[in-house]
Each structure stands twice: as C-alpha cells, then as structure tokens.
Steps between C-alpha positions, in 0.01 A plus 500: 500500500657518151359738226383200289289374797363840554415545131329167495289596799406836343402329172275262691336771691474702181324221319279383794359841594513661158744776595746631245841370574681835467270664743540217747876501476514879545270496809698204661835677441360817648384311811833328537710812448288715735476244777866405487628852501250624772543200737875525488536877511766615748545883554858440612603342172578644172191629319577369151327200340688205369392185319518178681358191325302728274340674802562862574626539864672751718882509496632321804798736556501762770431863423816720463415818313144642499278190481744280297802285533807633320446313178141601464570857611735541210241364262235726648725804444552399132129423475579142400320305778401172301189404702415824662483645851259384772223754553432532875149646440411222243597234769261647749213508244586140383496380865154640533388335169639165618325543831164573321548196281560292797192635671288437186626140485371430842157662419221293369229645299179511704194323385169688523257268677150539640343344802227249428320262723362171338297248726599700814869465416734799448711508177707755303395546136700632208241636247765512227558136472212358720762326736376428861742519786473376866430796711754414770790332318453691156556162317324456179204269527344502146289710268161646550243409236197719387273337764745599779616138547860442570661267258791329677780345322576136597775273380382162379733215443422285205661145502573384143455130462 
C-alpha cells in the first residue's frame, strides 16, 4: 500500500471517529513498527535496525562480531548506528503485549443480565437497556415495557402504489 493510500485511510478514520490525525498516525506507525520488528526477529541475524519501505526492521545479514554484521559492528563501535540496536528484553515484553492485545480482541464484554419468567417462559433481561433475550439461544427478542410485556420488533413491508 502506498503512503498516499495510507494517509487517505487515516484521514477518513480521523474524520469519521473524531480522532486527531497526528495521534492516529503515531499509533498506527507504532503498531506497524513493533509488529514488523517482533514478528521477523531472528536471533541469528544482525541486531541492528534498518529501514525498508519506511518500516524499521532487523538487518538481514548474519552476525559476525558481537551481535552485529561487520558494517553495523563498525557503526556500533563509533556510536553511529542510524536506527538503533534491537533490545532483546524489549522484544520479549512486546511479544507479551501483542499476545495480550490478541487475547483482548477475542474477548467480548459480558452483558449483565437477570433471569426473569414472563407467562411461564424463561428469559434473560438486561436492566440497563430493558432488552429481553431468549434464555436458550441468547438472541435478542425485544424490550420489556413498564407492565412487564415484551415488545417484539417486527418487520413490516409496505407496498407503495
């Protein structure tokens, strides 16, 4: 995906969800750089970062001296590594963070419901929004009014003449 396409998507999301563009761009870049560098981490390769298509990734050369290839080792000694060194401890922390994020994505917020019985039929009731759910299937049936009647939604087709 090109930078222009990504920028237009970020502008759209920023406008639609009222999120400041700069914050959104920074967050997306952090996600991309962390996930790319973590998922492609290889302990046998040079531990210097390089830039590929504006993404910070691990150098693909084999380690020669210390944790670096010859080129990055010379830069490391002179303290001139352009994009920095991979922090092994940070990679393990980030892997745990990504795992937690993936677990949270699969987690659905529970709905607090109560058991009620109307006309000898069992239902689940959400007192926050008055929705009534089928006890067995957990499907939304309708709303409960003040007289404990279930108001069911029905779709009516109207034919225009």
